[in-house]
N, C-alpha and C positions, 0 to 999 in steps of 0.2 A: 655818394657818400653813405657810409654805413650808419644806420639809425641807432644801433645798440651794440656795444662790445660785450663779450662774455669773458670773464676772468675767473680763473680757479685759484683760490687762496686756501692753503691748508693751515692747520694748527698742529703744533707738536710740543711735547713737554711731558714730564713725569705725571703720574696719576695724581689727581686731586689738586692740581695747581690752578684750576679755574678756566681751562680752555673752553669748555662748554658754556660756562657762565659768561665769558667775554663775548662769545658768539651770540648767545641769547640776548645779552644786553644790547649788542649792536643791531642784530636783525629784528628783534621783537621789542626792544626797549624795556625788558623786564629781567628780574633776578629771581631765580627759584631757590628757596632755602633748603629744600630737601635734596641731598646729594644722591644722585644716581649715576654710577659710572657708565661711561660710553662703552658699549659692547662693539668692538671692531671699529666702526666708523659711523658718523651721522652727517648727513648732508642737508644744508639749509641754503636758500638763495635770498638775495636782497638786491633790489634795484636802487641805484643811487645816480646822481648827476654830479660829475666832477669836471670843472672847467668847460661847461656846456656840452659834455659828452655823456650820453646815457651808457651806463655800465651795469650789467647783471653780474653780480659776484656770486660764484658758487663757493660756499664756505664748507670746507671738508674738515670736520672735527674728528681727529684720530684719537684712538684710545692710548693712554699712557702706559698701560701694563705691558711688560716686556713680551709676554707670549703673543701679543698682537703685532709684533715687529714685522713679520713677513707680509701680512695683509696691509699694514700701514704703508709700507713702501710702494705697493701697487697703486694706492690712492694718491701718492705723491706725484706719480707720472702725469705729465701734462699741466702741472701747476706752474704758475708764474711766480708765486710768492708764498711765504709761510710766516706766521707769527710763532715764534719760539717762546714759550711761556714758562716762567718759574714762579714759585711762591716765596715772597720775601721773608716768610717766617720759617722756611725749611731750607737750610743750607744745602742739603743733598740734592734738591731740585735745581739749585743754582750750579752746583758742581757737575751736573749732567748736561749743561748747555752744549759743551763741545760735542758730545755724542749726538745730541739731537740735531745740531747744525750739520754735523758730518753725515748723519742718516739722510737728511733732506738733500744736501748737496751731492751725495753719491748717486741719487736718482735724477735730479734736475740739473746739476752742474754747479760749479763753483761761483758762477755769476748770478745765481738765483737771488731774487729779491727776498730778503729776510729782515724782519724786525724783531728785536728782543724786548720782551715785555716782563717787567717785574710786577706781579699781581698781588692783590690783597693788602694794599696800603692802608685800608681801614683798620688793619691789625698792627698799626705802627708800634704799639707797646710790646709786641712779640717779635719785632724785626730781628732777623739774624744776618741779613745781607744788606750792606749799605748801598745807597744809590751810586756812590763812587765805584764800587765793585762792579755793578751792572754796567755803568758807563765804560769802564775799562775793557770789559769783554766786548761790548759793542764797538769800541774803537779798534780793538784787535781785528775784528771782522769787517770793519768799515761799514757798519749797518746802523740804522736808527735804533735808539733806546727810549723806552717809555716806562713809566711807572703809573699804575692805575689801580682802581678797585672795581671789579665787575659788580660788586654789591652796591656801591654808591653811584656808579655810572659817571656822568660828566662828559665834558667835551673831548677828553683824551681818546676815548674808545673810537668814536667815528673818525677822528684825525688819524689814527693808526691805519685804518683801512683806506681812507682817502689818500694818504701818502703812498701806499702800495699801488693804488690805481694810477696816481700821477707818474710813478716810476714805470708802470706798464705803458701808459700813453707815450712817455718819453722814449721808451724802448721801441714802440711801434714807429714813432717819428724817425728815430735813428736808423731803423731798418727800412725807412722810406716806404712804409706800407700805407701811410696816409700823411697828410700835412695838417698841422694844428691850425 
């Protein structure tokens, strides 16, 4: 039996939605207040245990700026899943969800494991996208939906990644690559 599984999970979404902050909160348990845009891609790893399985997650943080589109798609290759992030205070980032999902699925396939994340709920007073709108899009794609704050942290962020890992383990089991 294998001791550790390796799972590649990407992030996608418009610029300044908090993709890097979500990854930093999950992988390092911290929030960095000074915004620095991701140039191309940033790769971080984190080891976690889910359902008694050791998993090394390779977190691929892709830049949201459009001119990184071609390089972004090369980093999607080989990924099992992706968190698609929007900023609840910026409607344009929500309206771009279809494009981001399409970009990821065009490389990985329509059965790719995706989770939609509405970020920055700490800015509730500036909210432009309702929870119901986010849930509706997630229902359309039949994917999980979460709202969270990378700034405040909490239990939601680890749960997002643990759910993707569980989907991966289920996929492996269905492919009969191992038995749980």
